[in-house]
N, CA, C and O atoms as a Tinker XYZ file with bonds, in Angstrom:
   468  protein
     1  N      6.929000   -4.164000   -4.082000    73     2
     2  CA     5.714000   -4.992000   -4.716000    64     1     3
     3  C      4.450000   -4.782000   -4.178000    63     2     4     5
     4  O      3.549000   -5.584000   -4.425000    81     3
     5  N      4.228000   -3.617000   -3.338000    73     3     6
     6  CA     3.045000   -3.164000   -3.062000    64     5     7
     7  C      1.684000   -3.008000   -4.029000    63     6     8     9
     8  O      1.499000   -2.126000   -4.868000    81     7
     9  N      0.859000   -4.018000   -3.707000    73     7    10
    10  CA    -0.381000   -3.795000   -4.744000    64     9    11
    11  C     -1.334000   -3.481000   -3.916000    63    10    12    13
    12  O     -1.598000   -4.031000   -2.847000    81    11
    13  N     -2.037000   -2.272000   -4.589000    73    11    14
    14  CA    -3.536000   -1.873000   -3.603000    64    13    15
    15  C     -4.618000   -2.164000   -4.958000    63    14    16    17
    16  O     -4.534000   -1.804000   -6.132000    81    15
    17  N     -5.387000   -2.769000   -4.416000    73    15    18
    18  CA    -6.499000   -3.418000   -5.209000    64    17    19
    19  C     -8.087000   -2.906000   -4.722000    63    18    20    21
    20  O     -8.561000   -3.430000   -3.713000    81    19
    21  N     -8.733000   -2.067000   -5.329000    73    19    22
    22  CA    -9.482000   -0.812000   -4.774000    64    21    23
    23  C    -11.026000   -1.055000   -5.746000    63    22    24    25
    24  O    -11.255000   -0.849000   -6.938000    81    23
    25  N    -11.777000   -1.506000   -4.781000    73    23    26
    26  CA   -13.517000   -1.985000   -5.377000    64    25    27
    27  C    -14.182000   -1.055000   -4.766000    63    26    28    29
    28  O    -13.945000   -0.795000   -3.586000    81    27
    29  N    -15.315000   -0.275000   -5.625000    73    27    30
    30  CA   -15.893000    0.484000   -5.039000    64    29    31
    31  C    -17.442000    0.646000   -6.181000    63    30    32    33
    32  O    -17.577000    0.270000   -7.345000    81    31
    33  N    -18.368000    1.311000   -5.309000    73    31    34
    34  CA   -19.769000    1.358000   -6.085000    64    33    35
    35  C    -19.683000    2.823000   -6.693000    63    34    36    37
    36  O    -20.664000    3.228000   -7.316000    81    35
    37  N    -18.664000    3.574000   -6.562000    73    35    38
    38  CA   -18.546000    5.087000   -7.041000    64    37    39
    39  C    -18.271000    4.798000   -8.772000    63    38    40    41
    40  O    -17.379000    4.056000   -9.184000    81    39
    41  N    -19.136000    5.473000   -9.564000    73    39    42
    42  CA   -18.761000    5.330000  -10.878000    64    41    43
    43  C    -17.714000    5.766000  -11.502000    63    42    44    45
    44  O    -17.090000    6.774000  -11.170000    81    43
    45  N    -17.408000    4.925000  -12.596000    73    43    46
    46  CA   -15.838000    5.885000  -12.930000    64    45    47
    47  C    -15.982000    7.003000  -13.573000    63    46    48    49
    48  O    -14.939000    7.565000  -13.908000    81    47
    49  N    -17.247000    7.625000  -13.920000    73    47    50
    50  CA   -17.414000    9.131000  -14.694000    64    49    51
    51  C    -16.932000    9.983000  -13.282000    63    50    52    53
    52  O    -16.199000   10.967000  -13.378000    81    51
    53  N    -17.429000    9.487000  -11.976000    73    51    54
    54  CA   -16.983000   10.266000  -10.705000    64    53    55
    55  C    -15.837000   10.307000  -10.443000    63    54    56    57
    56  O    -15.653000   11.225000   -9.645000    81    55
    57  N    -14.553000    9.580000  -10.791000    73    55    58
    58  CA   -13.523000    9.391000  -10.360000    64    57    59
    59  C    -12.907000   10.666000  -10.659000    63    58    60    61
    60  O    -13.129000   11.004000  -11.822000    81    59
    61  N    -12.045000   11.674000   -9.846000    73    59    62
    62  CA   -11.377000   12.780000  -10.312000    64    61    63
    63  C    -10.453000   12.421000  -11.275000    63    62    64    65
    64  O     -9.917000   11.314000  -11.238000    81    63
    65  N    -10.132000   13.481000  -12.394000    73    63    66
    66  CA    -9.133000   13.418000  -13.059000    64    65    67
    67  C     -7.697000   12.828000  -12.298000    63    66    68    69
    68  O     -7.343000   13.326000  -11.229000    81    67
    69  N     -7.054000   11.928000  -12.827000    73    67    70
    70  CA    -5.654000   11.985000  -12.287000    64    69    71
    71  C     -5.862000   10.923000  -10.691000    63    70    72    73
    72  O     -5.077000   10.787000   -9.753000    81    71
    73  N     -6.858000   10.485000  -10.855000    73    71    74
    74  CA    -7.126000    9.883000   -9.552000    64    73    75
    75  C     -6.274000    8.225000   -9.163000    63    74    76    77
    76  O     -5.956000    7.794000   -8.055000    81    75
    77  N     -6.131000    7.729000  -10.217000    73    75    78
    78  CA    -5.080000    6.406000  -10.542000    64    77    79
    79  C     -3.386000    6.951000  -10.050000    63    78    80    81
    80  O     -2.561000    6.379000   -9.338000    81    79
    81  N     -3.351000    7.673000  -10.440000    73    79    82
    82  CA    -1.702000    8.017000  -10.267000    64    81    83
    83  C     -1.534000    8.706000   -9.075000    63    82    84    85
    84  O     -0.604000    8.462000   -8.307000    81    83
    85  N     -2.434000    9.607000   -8.862000    73    83    86
    86  CA    -2.479000   10.003000   -7.244000    64    85    87
    87  C     -2.433000    8.953000   -5.981000    63    86    88    89
    88  O     -1.743000    8.990000   -4.962000    81    87
    89  N     -3.589000    7.839000   -6.494000    73    87    90
    90  CA    -3.804000    6.961000   -5.530000    64    89    91
    91  C     -2.403000    6.113000   -5.166000    63    90    92    93
    92  O     -2.133000    5.560000   -4.100000    81    91
    93  N     -1.427000    6.200000   -6.647000    73    91    94
    94  CA    -0.266000    5.267000   -6.388000    64    93    95
    95  C      0.621000    5.945000   -5.625000    63    94    96    97
    96  O      1.419000    5.273000   -4.971000    81    95
    97  N      0.675000    7.467000   -5.542000    73    95    98
    98  CA     1.852000    8.080000   -4.814000    64    97    99
    99  C      1.171000    7.798000   -3.197000    63    98   100   101
   100  O      1.960000    7.437000   -2.325000    81    99
   101  N     -0.156000    7.958000   -2.878000    73    99   102
   102  CA    -0.593000    7.827000   -1.803000    64   101   103
   103  C     -0.344000    6.539000   -0.636000    63   102   104   105
   104  O     -0.288000    6.455000    0.591000    81   103
   105  N     -0.231000    5.590000   -1.836000    73   103   106
   106  CA    -0.069000    3.982000   -1.385000    64   105   107
   107  C      1.636000    4.078000   -1.123000    63   106   108   109
   108  O      2.153000    3.636000   -0.097000    81   107
   109  N      2.226000    4.573000   -1.965000    73   107   110
   110  CA     3.736000    4.431000   -1.916000    64   109   111
   111  C      4.366000    5.193000   -0.596000    63   110   112   113
   112  O      5.370000    4.805000    0.002000    81   111
   113  N      3.677000    6.210000   -0.300000    73   111   114
   114  CA     3.783000    6.947000    1.170000    64   113   115
   115  C      3.582000    6.384000    2.135000    63   114   116   117
   116  O      4.367000    6.361000    3.083000    81   115
   117  N      2.203000    5.664000    2.084000    73   115   118
   118  CA     1.931000    5.437000    3.310000    64   117   119
   119  C      2.618000    4.088000    3.736000    63   118   120   121
   120  O      2.897000    3.894000    4.919000    81   119
   121  N      2.933000    2.998000    2.595000    73   119   122
   122  CA     3.746000    1.928000    3.072000    64   121   123
   123  C      5.123000    2.118000    3.030000    63   122   124   125
   124  O      5.908000    1.263000    3.440000    81   123
   125  N      5.520000    3.358000    2.483000    73   123   126
   126  CA     7.217000    3.632000    2.743000    64   125   127
   127  C      7.730000    3.028000    1.494000    63   126   128   129
   128  O      8.904000    2.710000    1.689000    81   127
   129  N      7.407000    2.778000    0.474000    73   127   130
   130  CA     8.137000    1.879000   -0.529000    64   129   131
   131  C      8.317000    3.021000   -1.782000    63   130   132   133
   132  O      7.440000    3.855000   -2.006000    81   131
   133  N      9.467000    2.945000   -2.495000    73   131   134
   134  CA     9.292000    3.593000   -3.971000    64   133   135
   135  C      7.864000    3.222000   -4.695000    63   134   136   137
   136  O      7.301000    2.128000   -4.726000    81   135
   137  N      7.439000    4.523000   -5.291000    73   135   138
   138  CA     6.360000    4.140000   -6.077000    64   137   139
   139  C      6.524000    3.391000   -7.564000    63   138   140   141
   140  O      5.607000    2.939000   -8.250000    81   139
   141  N      8.008000    3.387000   -7.877000    73   139   142
   142  CA     8.175000    2.498000   -8.731000    64   141   143
   143  C      8.068000    1.034000   -8.845000    63   142   144   145
   144  O      8.256000    0.362000   -9.859000    81   143
   145  N      7.701000    0.581000   -7.517000    73   143   146
   146  CA     7.401000   -0.805000   -7.168000    64   145   147
   147  C      5.657000   -0.977000   -7.119000    63   146   148   149
   148  O      5.058000   -2.034000   -7.313000    81   147
   149  N      5.044000    0.338000   -6.810000    73   147   150
   150  CA     3.593000   -0.248000   -6.650000    64   149   151
   151  C      2.737000   -0.090000   -7.748000    63   150   152   153
   152  O      2.779000    0.738000   -8.657000    81   151
   153  N      1.686000   -1.322000   -7.455000    73   151   154
   154  CA     0.540000   -1.240000   -8.844000    64   153   155
   155  C     -0.459000   -0.943000   -7.879000    63   154   156   157
   156  O     -0.457000   -1.245000   -6.685000    81   155
   157  N     -1.634000   -0.080000   -8.773000    73   155   158
   158  CA    -2.666000   -0.107000   -8.331000    64   157   159
   159  C     -3.952000   -0.505000   -9.105000    63   158   160   161
   160  O     -4.253000    0.232000  -10.043000    81   159
   161  N     -4.606000   -1.376000   -8.890000    73   159   162
   162  CA    -5.987000   -1.470000   -9.744000    64   161   163
   163  C     -7.250000   -0.929000   -9.015000    63   162   164   165
   164  O     -7.436000   -0.992000   -7.800000    81   163
   165  N     -8.208000   -0.312000  -10.072000    73   163   166
   166  CA    -9.022000    0.222000   -9.471000    64   165   167
   167  C    -10.487000   -0.345000  -10.302000    63   166   168   169
   168  O    -10.677000   -0.363000  -11.518000    81   167
   169  N    -11.334000   -0.747000   -9.307000    73   167   170
   170  CA   -12.695000   -1.107000  -10.044000    64   169   171
   171  C    -13.758000   -0.492000   -9.610000    63   170   172   173
   172  O    -14.447000   -0.782000   -8.632000    81   171
   173  N    -13.928000    0.692000  -10.640000    73   171   174
   174  CA   -15.293000    1.435000  -10.096000    64   173   175
   175  C    -16.560000    0.778000  -10.536000    63   174   176   177
   176  O    -16.621000   -0.287000  -11.152000    81   175
   177  N    -17.732000    1.643000  -10.094000    73   175   178
   178  CA   -19.005000    1.364000  -10.617000    64   177   179
   179  C    -19.198000   -0.095000  -10.204000    63   178   180   181
   180  O    -19.732000   -0.787000  -11.072000    81   179
   181  N    -18.814000   -0.825000   -8.842000    73   179   182
   182  CA   -19.381000   -1.873000   -8.636000    64   181   183
   183  C    -20.472000   -1.994000   -8.114000    63   182   184   185
   184  O    -20.850000   -1.054000   -7.415000    81   183
   185  N    -21.214000   -2.992000   -8.244000    73   183   186
   186  CA   -22.375000   -3.191000   -7.423000    64   185   187
   187  C    -22.199000   -3.804000   -5.894000    63   186   188   189
   188  O    -21.960000   -4.930000   -5.459000    81   187
   189  N    -22.449000   -2.429000   -5.258000    73   187   190
   190  CA   -21.926000   -2.958000   -3.665000    64   189   191
   191  C    -22.878000   -2.462000   -2.871000    63   190   192   193
   192  O    -23.569000   -1.571000   -3.367000    81   191
   193  N    -23.106000   -2.795000   -1.771000    73   191   194
   194  CA   -23.782000   -2.439000   -0.455000    64   193   195
   195  C    -22.548000   -2.230000    0.715000    63   194   196   197
   196  O    -21.425000   -2.726000    0.624000    81   195
   197  N    -22.926000   -1.572000    1.574000    73   195   198
   198  CA   -22.378000   -1.539000    3.051000    64   197   199
   199  C    -23.284000   -0.877000    3.907000    63   198   200   201
   200  O    -23.682000    0.282000    3.790000    81   199
   201  N    -23.625000   -1.831000    4.916000    73   199   202
   202  CA   -24.411000   -1.462000    6.208000    64   201   203
   203  C    -25.790000   -1.175000    5.528000    63   202   204   205
   204  O    -26.515000   -0.373000    6.115000    81   203
   205  N    -26.220000   -1.701000    4.421000    73   203   206
   206  CA   -27.830000   -1.603000    4.034000    64   205   207
   207  C    -27.907000   -0.646000    3.369000    63   206   208   209
   208  O    -29.023000   -0.160000    3.186000    81   207
   209  N    -26.731000   -0.038000    2.771000    73   207   210
   210  CA   -27.236000    1.173000    1.627000    64   209   211
   211  C    -26.164000    1.138000    0.580000    63   210   212   213
   212  O    -25.156000    0.436000    0.654000    81   211
   213  N    -26.488000    2.020000   -0.480000    73   211   214
   214  CA   -25.663000    1.950000   -1.510000    64   213   215
   215  C    -24.987000    3.340000   -1.561000    63   214   216   217
   216  O    -24.512000    3.826000   -2.588000    81   215
   217  N    -24.994000    3.894000   -0.415000    73   215   218
   218  CA   -24.035000    5.174000   -0.555000    64   217   219
   219  C    -22.498000    4.957000   -0.760000    63   218   220   221
   220  O    -22.013000    3.845000   -0.551000    81   219
   221  N    -21.849000    5.849000   -1.105000    73   219   222
   222  CA   -20.307000    5.519000   -1.548000    64   221   223
   223  C    -19.697000    4.562000   -0.529000    63   222   224   225
   224  O    -19.526000    4.740000    0.677000    81   223
   225  N    -19.387000    3.428000   -1.344000    73   223   226
   226  CA   -18.539000    2.513000   -0.536000    64   225   227
   227  C    -17.360000    2.060000   -1.049000    63   226   228   229
   228  O    -16.999000    2.550000   -2.119000    81   227
   229  N    -16.492000    1.005000   -0.381000    73   227   230
   230  CA   -15.501000    0.661000   -0.896000    64   229   231
   231  C    -15.239000   -0.423000   -0.307000    63   230   232   233
   232  O    -15.933000   -0.695000    0.673000    81   231
   233  N    -14.099000   -1.428000   -0.746000    73   231   234
   234  CA   -13.692000   -2.797000   -0.136000    64   233   235
   235  C    -11.945000   -2.821000   -0.918000    63   234   236   237
   236  O    -11.747000   -2.886000   -2.131000    81   235
   237  N    -11.135000   -2.768000   -0.119000    73   235   238
   238  CA    -9.806000   -2.827000   -0.759000    64   237   239
   239  C     -8.644000   -3.607000   -0.226000    63   238   240   241
   240  O     -8.970000   -4.292000    0.744000    81   239
   241  N     -7.799000   -3.674000   -0.458000    73   239   242
   242  CA    -6.609000   -4.707000   -0.237000    64   241   243
   243  C     -5.385000   -4.402000   -0.458000    63   242   244   245
   244  O     -5.043000   -4.209000   -1.625000    81   243
   245  N     -4.556000   -4.302000    0.468000    73   243   246
   246  CA    -3.120000   -3.673000    0.345000    64   245   247
   247  C     -2.202000   -4.911000    0.930000    63   246   248   249
   248  O     -2.020000   -5.422000    2.035000    81   247
   249  N     -1.645000   -5.148000   -0.637000    73   247   250
   250  CA    -0.391000   -6.512000   -0.208000    64   249   251
   251  C      1.071000   -6.093000   -0.477000    63   250   252   253
   252  O      1.469000   -5.240000   -1.270000    81   251
   253  N      1.736000   -6.826000    0.301000    73   251   254
   254  CA     3.187000   -6.079000    0.374000    64   253   255
   255  C      3.745000   -6.998000    0.934000    63   254   256   257
   256  O      3.215000   -7.801000    1.702000    81   255
   257  N      5.282000   -6.947000    0.474000    73   255   258
   258  CA     6.239000   -8.018000    1.066000    64   257   259
   259  C      6.887000   -6.635000    2.052000    63   258   260   261
   260  O      7.583000   -5.715000    1.621000    81   259
   261  N      6.312000   -6.880000    3.768000    73   259   262
   262  CA     7.009000   -6.003000    4.640000    64   261   263
   263  C      5.957000   -5.034000    4.892000    63   262   264   265
   264  O      4.899000   -5.155000    4.274000    81   263
   265  N      6.110000   -4.118000    5.697000    73   263   266
   266  CA     5.431000   -2.935000    6.354000    64   265   267
   267  C      4.001000   -3.280000    6.469000    63   266   268   269
   268  O      3.120000   -2.475000    6.167000    81   267
   269  N      3.752000   -4.531000    6.926000    73   267   270
   270  CA     2.553000   -4.661000    7.098000    64   269   271
   271  C      2.457000   -5.482000    8.661000    63   270   272   273
   272  O      2.785000   -6.666000    8.735000    81   271
   273  N      1.990000   -4.742000    9.835000    73   271   274
   274  CA     2.107000   -4.940000   11.044000    64   273   275
   275  C      0.706000   -4.009000   11.526000    63   274   276   277
   276  O      0.181000   -3.084000   10.906000    81   275
   277  N      0.323000   -4.585000   12.813000    73   275   278
   278  CA    -0.618000   -4.069000   13.587000    64   277   279
   279  C     -0.476000   -2.380000   13.800000    63   278   280   281
   280  O     -1.372000   -1.566000   13.576000    81   279
   281  N      0.517000   -2.165000   14.157000    73   279   282
   282  CA     0.682000   -0.518000   14.300000    64   281   283
   283  C      0.851000    0.151000   12.646000    63   282   284   285
   284  O      0.511000    1.292000   12.335000    81   283
   285  N      1.325000   -0.646000   11.922000    73   283   286
   286  CA     1.634000    0.252000   10.593000    64   285   287
   287  C      0.370000    0.157000   10.112000    63   286   288   289
   288  O      0.047000    1.201000    9.545000    81   287
   289  N     -0.435000   -0.633000   10.110000    73   287   290
   290  CA    -1.749000   -0.785000    9.509000    64   289   291
   291  C     -2.894000    0.113000   10.208000    63   290   292   293
   292  O     -3.954000    0.353000    9.630000    81   291
   293  N     -2.660000    0.480000   11.208000    73   291   294
   294  CA    -3.448000    1.372000   11.648000    64   293   295
   295  C     -3.255000    2.920000   11.014000    63   294   296   297
   296  O     -4.131000    3.737000   10.732000    81   295
   297  N     -1.687000    3.037000   10.881000    73   295   298
   298  CA    -1.412000    4.334000   10.278000    64   297   299
   299  C     -2.044000    4.475000    8.541000    63   298   300   301
   300  O     -2.801000    5.294000    8.020000    81   299
   301  N     -1.389000    3.376000    8.055000    73   299   302
   302  CA    -1.887000    3.063000    6.629000    64   301   303
   303  C     -3.488000    3.100000    6.292000    63   302   304   305
   304  O     -3.971000    3.408000    5.202000    81   303
   305  N     -4.076000    2.787000    7.259000    73   303   306
   306  CA    -5.486000    2.941000    7.050000    64   305   307
   307  C     -6.382000    4.103000    7.258000    63   306   308   309
   308  O     -7.478000    4.321000    6.741000    81   307
   309  N     -5.598000    4.926000    8.255000    73   307   310
   310  CA    -5.908000    6.368000    8.564000    64   309   311
   311  C     -5.378000    7.017000    7.298000    63   310   312   313
   312  O     -6.328000    7.714000    6.941000    81   311
   313  N     -4.682000    7.136000    6.671000    73   311   314
   314  CA    -3.863000    7.928000    5.546000    64   313   315
   315  C     -4.805000    7.662000    4.488000    63   314   316   317
   316  O     -5.429000    8.599000    3.988000    81   315
   317  N     -5.035000    5.998000    3.943000    73   315   318
   318  CA    -5.696000    5.707000    2.855000    64   317   319
   319  C     -7.418000    6.326000    3.072000    63   318   320   321
   320  O     -7.852000    7.126000    2.243000    81   319
   321  N     -8.025000    6.009000    3.885000    73   319   322
   322  CA    -9.140000    6.388000    4.465000    64   321   323
   323  C     -9.181000    7.879000    4.094000    63   322   324   325
   324  O     -9.819000    8.284000    3.122000    81   323
   325  N     -8.462000    8.692000    4.920000    73   323   326
   326  CA    -8.539000   10.320000    4.536000    64   325   327
   327  C     -8.727000   10.459000    3.142000    63   326   328   329
   328  O     -9.741000   10.961000    2.659000    81   327
   329  N     -7.568000    9.934000    2.339000    73   327   330
   330  CA    -7.553000   10.064000    1.101000    64   329   331
   331  C     -8.849000    9.903000    0.149000    63   330   332   333
   332  O     -9.178000   10.711000   -0.719000    81   331
   333  N     -9.495000    8.753000    0.465000    73   331   334
   334  CA   -10.618000    8.132000   -0.261000    64   333   335
   335  C    -11.775000    8.954000    0.304000    63   334   336   337
   336  O    -12.894000    8.761000   -0.173000    81   335
   337  N    -11.566000   10.088000    1.528000    73   335   338
   338  CA   -13.221000   10.499000    2.059000    64   337   339
   339  C    -12.962000   11.866000    0.998000    63   338   340   341
   340  O    -13.871000   12.466000    0.424000    81   339
   341  N    -11.473000   12.191000    0.896000    73   339   342
   342  CA   -11.201000   13.474000    0.505000    64   341   343
   343  C    -11.759000   13.334000   -1.203000    63   342   344   345
   344  O    -12.726000   13.929000   -1.679000    81   343
   345  N    -11.036000   12.578000   -1.769000    73   343   346
   346  CA   -11.339000   12.342000   -3.371000    64   345   347
   347  C    -12.814000   11.976000   -3.705000    63   346   348   349
   348  O    -13.370000   12.553000   -4.640000    81   347
   349  N    -13.569000   10.884000   -2.851000    73   347   350
   350  CA   -14.718000   10.262000   -3.385000    64   349   351
   351  C    -15.620000   10.356000   -2.374000    63   350   352   353
   352  O    -16.500000    9.496000   -2.344000    81   351
   353  N    -15.607000   11.135000   -1.602000    73   351   354
   354  CA   -16.239000   11.041000   -0.592000    64   353   355
   355  C    -16.827000    9.975000    0.214000    63   354   356   357
   356  O    -18.011000    9.962000    0.552000    81   355
   357  N    -15.932000    9.044000    0.525000    73   355   358
   358  CA   -16.238000    7.643000    0.894000    64   357   359
   359  C    -16.060000    7.861000    2.550000    63   358   360   361
   360  O    -14.941000    8.266000    2.864000    81   359
   361  N    -16.847000    7.685000    3.468000    73   359   362
   362  CA   -16.888000    7.722000    4.695000    64   361   363
   363  C    -15.807000    6.589000    5.114000    63   362   364   365
   364  O    -15.907000    5.450000    4.658000    81   363
   365  N    -14.774000    6.956000    5.999000    73   363   366
   366  CA   -14.210000    5.944000    6.390000    64   365   367
   367  C    -14.695000    4.657000    7.013000    63   366   368   369
   368  O    -14.137000    3.560000    6.993000    81   367
   369  N    -15.945000    5.032000    7.620000    73   367   370
   370  CA   -16.573000    3.851000    8.083000    64   369   371
   371  C    -17.295000    2.739000    6.831000    63   370   372   373
   372  O    -17.836000    1.640000    6.949000    81   371
   373  N    -17.074000    3.411000    5.903000    73   371   374
   374  CA   -17.532000    2.347000    5.105000    64   373   375
   375  C    -16.628000    1.995000    3.557000    63   374   376   377
   376  O    -16.858000    2.070000    2.350000    81   375
   377  N    -15.462000    1.568000    4.479000    73   375   378
   378  CA   -14.373000    0.875000    3.366000    64   377   379
   379  C    -13.586000    0.184000    4.409000    63   378   380   381
   380  O    -13.026000    0.735000    5.356000    81   379
   381  N    -13.604000   -1.260000    4.101000    73   379   382
   382  CA   -12.671000   -2.256000    4.751000    64   381   383
   383  C    -11.679000   -2.168000    3.958000    63   382   384   385
   384  O    -11.803000   -2.104000    2.735000    81   383
   385  N    -10.434000   -2.153000    4.660000    73   383   386
   386  CA    -9.083000   -2.486000    3.718000    64   385   387
   387  C     -8.535000   -3.902000    4.422000    63   386   388   389
   388  O     -8.372000   -3.950000    5.641000    81   387
   389  N     -8.340000   -4.731000    3.800000    73   387   390
   390  CA    -7.493000   -5.993000    4.133000    64   389   391
   391  C     -5.849000   -5.704000    3.659000    63   390   392   393
   392  O     -5.467000   -5.334000    2.548000    81   391
   393  N     -5.159000   -5.946000    4.664000    73   391   394
   394  CA    -3.871000   -5.954000    4.707000    64   393   395
   395  C     -2.875000   -7.084000    4.497000    63   394   396   397
   396  O     -2.481000   -7.531000    5.575000    81   395
   397  N     -2.498000   -7.511000    3.730000    73   395   398
   398  CA    -1.749000   -8.887000    3.290000    64   397   399
   399  C     -0.725000   -8.881000    3.092000    63   398   400   401
   400  O     -0.410000   -8.275000    2.068000    81   399
   401  N      0.516000   -9.587000    3.987000    73   399   402
   402  CA     1.857000   -9.519000    3.901000    64   401   403
   403  C      2.253000  -10.737000    3.351000    63   402   404   405
   404  O      1.988000  -11.842000    3.825000    81   403
   405  N      3.042000  -10.456000    2.106000    73   403   406
   406  CA     3.124000  -11.659000    1.238000    64   405   407
   407  C      4.674000  -12.068000    1.611000    63   406   408   409
   408  O      5.427000  -11.154000    1.948000    81   407
   409  N      5.118000  -13.270000    1.564000    73   407   410
   410  CA     6.377000  -13.985000    1.713000    64   409   411
   411  C      7.075000  -13.411000    0.444000    63   410   412   413
   412  O      6.491000  -13.102000   -0.595000    81   411
   413  N      8.327000  -13.321000    0.668000    73   411   414
   414  CA     9.245000  -13.237000   -0.662000    64   413   415
   415  C      9.120000  -14.035000   -1.975000    63   414   416   417
   416  O      9.089000  -13.696000   -3.158000    81   415
   417  N      9.052000  -15.357000   -1.259000    73   415   418
   418  CA     8.924000  -16.490000   -2.673000    64   417   419
   419  C      7.500000  -16.495000   -3.137000    63   418   420   421
   420  O      7.326000  -17.184000   -4.142000    81   419
   421  N      6.317000  -15.832000   -2.601000    73   419   422
   422  CA     5.144000  -15.768000   -3.009000    64   421   423
   423  C      4.850000  -15.098000   -4.134000    63   422   424   425
   424  O      3.897000  -15.433000   -4.838000    81   423
   425  N      5.647000  -14.070000   -4.423000    73   423   426
   426  CA     5.976000  -13.098000   -5.426000    64   425   427
   427  C      6.874000  -13.125000   -6.457000    63   426   428   429
   428  O      8.036000  -12.814000   -6.198000    81   427
   429  N      6.500000  -13.511000   -7.850000    73   427   430
   430  CA     7.096000  -13.547000   -8.997000    64   429   431
   431  C      7.209000  -12.221000   -9.380000    63   430   432   433
   432  O      6.351000  -11.349000   -9.244000    81   431
   433  N      8.698000  -12.076000  -10.037000    73   431   434
   434  CA     8.830000  -10.959000  -10.551000    64   433   435
   435  C     10.291000  -11.100000  -11.458000    63   434   436   437
   436  O     11.330000  -11.579000  -11.005000    81   435
   437  N     10.137000  -10.642000  -12.641000    73   435   438
   438  CA    11.247000  -10.970000  -13.624000    64   437   439
   439  C     11.669000  -12.071000  -13.809000    63   438   440   441
   440  O     12.886000  -12.254000  -13.850000    81   439
   441  N     10.828000  -13.037000  -13.961000    73   439   442
   442  CA    11.022000  -14.566000  -14.213000    64   441   443
   443  C     11.353000  -15.301000  -13.025000    63   442   444   445
   444  O     11.486000  -16.524000  -13.066000    81   443
   445  N     11.515000  -14.547000  -11.823000    73   443   446
   446  CA    11.950000  -15.455000  -10.664000    64   445   447
   447  C     11.199000  -15.132000   -9.463000    63   446   448   449
   448  O     10.040000  -14.778000   -9.682000    81   447
   449  N     11.596000  -15.167000   -8.160000    73   447   450
   450  CA    10.523000  -14.766000   -7.139000    64   449   451
   451  C     11.383000  -13.354000   -6.623000    63   450   452   453
   452  O     12.452000  -12.979000   -7.105000    81   451
   453  N     10.734000  -12.782000   -5.681000    73   451   454
   454  CA    11.782000  -11.778000   -4.735000    64   453   455
   455  C     12.800000  -12.627000   -3.752000    63   454   456   457
   456  O     13.837000  -12.157000   -3.283000    81   455
   457  N     12.351000  -13.860000   -3.544000    73   455   458
   458  CA    13.265000  -14.579000   -2.595000    64   457   459
   459  C     14.671000  -15.185000   -3.263000    63   458   460   461
   460  O     15.626000  -15.603000   -2.609000    81   459
   461  N     14.572000  -15.133000   -4.752000    73   459   462
   462  CA    15.714000  -15.456000   -5.096000    64   461   463
   463  C     16.518000  -14.075000   -5.494000    63   462   464   465
   464  O     17.695000  -14.157000   -5.845000    81   463
   465  N     16.011000  -13.115000   -5.444000    73   463   466
   466  CA    16.728000  -11.752000   -5.683000    64   465   467
   467  C     17.809000  -11.249000   -4.590000    63   466   468
   468  O     18.393000  -10.177000   -4.747000    81   467
């Protein structure tokens, strides 16, 4: 159930073709879960500042059941930041990623929760 929620001040017109689907693949690989479980929500063109400038920046959250830990978050942060720098020219120092470990009972799916599956 990984969900990557991405806010950026980069305009939608500057997102490269295929960015949404490529992001889905990057998140699946980073969190080591099947892409069929991954949701990506991109919110471009946000009114945002980071560090007192409006240069390209982002704020994101990766929610998942499992694979969220101090050691794993470091590697995922690196992979996601490098991807965003390559694709959107967002300096890794201009993107915060919040990692949220969800409990199985906190996530609804197919009319129930993951705890009941």
